N, C-alpha and C positions, 0 to 999 in steps of 0.2 A: 141667143146665147146668154144674155143677161137674165132671162127668166129662169134658167136652170139654177143659177146662183141664188136667186130669190127664194126658190123652193127649198134649196138646201139650208139656207139661213133660217127660214121659217120652221123647217123640221128641227133644226138644232135648238131653236128657242123653245119649241114644244117639248122636246126631250129634256131640256134643262129644267123647265117648269115641273115636269113630272118628277124628276129626281129631287128637286127642292121640296115639293109637297110630300113625297114619301119620307124624306128625312125629318121633316117637322112632325109627321105622324108618329114616327118611331121615337122621337124625343119625348113627345107627350106621353106615349105609352110607358117609357122608362120612368118618367116623373110620377105617373100614377102608381106604378108598381112600388116605387120607393116610398111613397106616402102610405100605401097599403101595408108594406112591410113594417114601417115604423108604428103604425096603429096596432098591428098584431103584436109586435114586440112589447108595446106598452100595456097590452091587455085590454085595449079599448074595444076590440072585436073578437069574436070567437073563431075557432079554427074553421068551423063550417062557413061563417060569413067571409073569412079570408079566402078560402078555396073558391067559393061562389063568385066573389068579386074579382079574383084573379082570372077566373075563367071568362067572365064577362069582358074584362079588359083585353084579353088576348083574342077573343072571338069578335069583339066589336059589336056585340048585340046588347040590347037592353032587356 
């Protein structure tokens, strides 16, 4: 009977870790987009560079 609770607790910890990881990834993406927006607004990058970089950030590819 006790082993059933152990599995539920372990499953809960795993699910919690997944949600924490996903949240951090989303936060990093938001920060990257904010920086990209600022650079574009300042004229530091062209529209083409902006669109390419934004696409890379959302797709997660290099």
